[in-house]
C-alpha positions, 0 to 999 in steps of 0.5 A: 878288426882289433887294435894291436894293443887289445890283440897284443892285451888278450894274447898276454891274457892267454899265456898267463892263463896257460901259465896258471893252469900248468903251474897247478899240475902234479905228478899226483894229480896224473897218478889220480889220472891213470887209476880211474880212467873212465873219468879221463875219458868221460871228461875229454869226451864232455871238453871235446865235444859237447861243450863246444857243441853247445857252444855252436848252438848258442851260437846258431840258437842267437844269429850270432856271427863274424868275429864274436862267434868265432870266439866263442865257439872257439873259446868252448873248444879250448878243454877246460879252459873256462868251464874246468873245475876250479873247486877240485884237485884232481884226486877229487879232495876240495881245497883248503878252505873250502865247504864241506871239510 
């Protein structure tokens, strides 16, 4: 497998990513989600079912195996990790500086 410095680097990168996502959460964001439960269910279904299924299909279609295949499926199975929309806030408003003001 990989060396200890590579493993440590990957763990630190994962922790940094999780902290970045966690610090962006607000009470307002959760309030908006309570008002739109269908959107929440649709997003959860996409993150938990559709994205991992596409990753499995990709891995099988390309004939990948071993750590590379496991890594792709694992990354896809992390809800919202690499597939979350960074251009919108939970309230649906665009971030400052974005297009369509």
